[in-house]
Residue, then its C-alpha position, 0 to 999 in steps of 0.5 A: m173297311i166293313k163289307q156291305k151285307l147283300t139284300q137276299l130276297k126271300k122265296n114264296k109259295l106260288g098258289s098250289t104250283g108247289l113251287k116256290v118263287s122270289s119275292l122280286g122276279l126278273g121280267g125279259f121286256h126290258q132286256c132287249e134294250v142293253d146288250s147281252d154282256i148287261v144281261g148276264q151281269v144282271m142275271d148273275h147278281f139277280v141269283k147271287i140275291g137269291g132271286n129265282y123267278v125268270e119271265t119273257a115272251r116270244s114277243y119281246g123284241a121278236g125274240a131278242s129277250e130271250t135269245k139275250l135270257g137265254q145265253a145268261l141263264k144257261k149256268h143258272r138254269r137248275k136254280l130257276i123257275l122259267a116262264s115265257k109266254t104265247a099270244k097265239r090263240d091256236a094250237e099250231g101256233a101257240w106249239r110253234e112258238l113253243n118250241e122256238t121259245l125252249e131253243t131260243l132259251q135254251t132250255d128243254h121246259l118251261d116251269l110256266y108257259f102264259f096265255h099271254g094277254v087274254n083281254t075278251i071272252e072272245d079271246a079265251g073261246t077260241i084258247v079252248a074250242p077244238g084247235g085252239a092253242l090249249e091243245a097245244f099247251t095241254r100236249a106240251k105238258a103231257e110231254g114235259m116241256v111245260k109244268h104248269f099253266a099261268i095268263s096275263s090280261h089288259w082286261p083283267a076284270i074277265l079273270p073271274q069268268i073264264a077261271d072255269d074254262i082255263p085251267f090257269e095256275s098263276v096269273l100276271i096282274w098289275g100292282n101299283y098305285l097307279d092302275f089300282c086307281n084306275y082299276p079298282e077291281i083288281p083289290d077289291e075283287i079279283l085278288p081276292d076271287l084269285r086267292r080263293r081258287d089258290i091262283g098264284i100271284l105274280f104282279m107286273k108293272p110296279l112301277a107303272d111302265g116306269y111312269l113312277y120313276r119317282s117312286v121307286e121304293n114307295a111304289f114296290r111297297y104299295a104293291l107289297r100291302y097286296n101280298p103278291d107272291c112275286i113283284v116282276s120288275g123289268f130291271n136291266s142294271v145291276e143299279l136297278l136291281n138292287a135298288d129293286a131288291a132294298a126297296v122290297a126287304e123295306g117291307p109293306l106299307t104302314d097304313a099311314e103311309n099309304e095313306s100318306v103315298l095316295a096324298s102326296a105321290p107327285e104321279l097322282g097328283r091333284y088329278v087322278c082318282r083314287q077311288c076312295p069312298d067319299c063320293s059314294v058315302l056323301a053323293g048316293r047314286k051320283g057319287r057311285m055314277l062320279k066314281a064310274l065315269f073316273e073310273l072310265e077316264g082310268k081306263y081310257d088313258r090311265q089319267m095320265n092326260d090331264f091338260l095341264p102344263v107339264d115338261s116335253g119329257t113327262y109329256a112324252l111319257r104321258q103320250y107313250l103310255g097312257k094308252w098302252f093297253g089298248n082300251m079305248q073303244r072298249v071304255e067308249a063303248l062302255f060310256a056309251e051304253n050307259s049314257a044317260d046316266f054319265i050325261n047327267i052327272i056331267e051337266a050337274g058337275i059342270d054347272s055347279n061346283n056343290v054338287f059333290a062334296p070336295c075331295r080329299y086329295g084336292i081335285d077340281i071335280p067340275r074341271k075334271i068331269q069336264i075334260v072327261a067328258a071331252k075324252l070319251s066321247g072323242g072330242q077335246p075339253a073346251k075352255l078350262 
């Protein structure tokens, strides 16, 4: 019997940190869902195939993730690049959580410590103000408790604006084909800006919080097209780990494969706007405003509610994940600020099928406009 060769994960330089991270990382959120024995099996196998980046947060399961991972990683600690996160914005809170994290993870230092979920300029201002979390991070670095600072955000457009104020060296950011349709600024603007600054790029949510479960290989290979230093995934079984590692080993999608995925991915269907250039080119300003309208819908509920019949499992998943990032009020405010322009597009799009060119992905644009208008104004679409 021929023994199957295990996939071996390659290592990549993490920005300017000097660290080399495995191309696939272990995310800690979903370790809350399984018992400690399984977490130990996953950790052992992860290290065996060359994995070394492990990331969790104090808030995951009120410390449950750190507790399980702390036990599982003890014998591997010297081989690992270990990261955790705090959402505390004040120095006292961040310092307390860091010490709790170190104790629970059974380590004397973190290789990366994250300012977690920094979503507003006000958030960033609190962090860097006197008494803010940056003071705790700076003290921890001086005392050898933290090696490098990192940041995550659920409104990534602010990252270039705060990069000169918060000294982060790595960014944890979404990397999947659903959310790149919803947040096109990530591939178009933010990733190039991070590379210019030599900031490490860690992709999270490669399966869009599990929504892309039918498309594991395509999802990982799509993410690889954007050359992240590490893709962090929440695998919590050896079987899931092997599936993710095998997908990463296949390498990025070719241009032709990428077009095929965008055209036929079951999660995108004939409803999700891919933010392709057609509308902008063919319909001028109206086309640009149409793309902006659909982008707001993506930021509102990830374009998940299309008001078409689906099975109960898909419906429940969409209800759970659609507004996961909590950006609804911000999107409603952006819609209201530009309401005159959007209303013109809405009225034109609903009244006529001939205002915009046919969508290359088969989207019924007038119908979608009506749905988006209802969502962003707090109502329900009229009869479709």
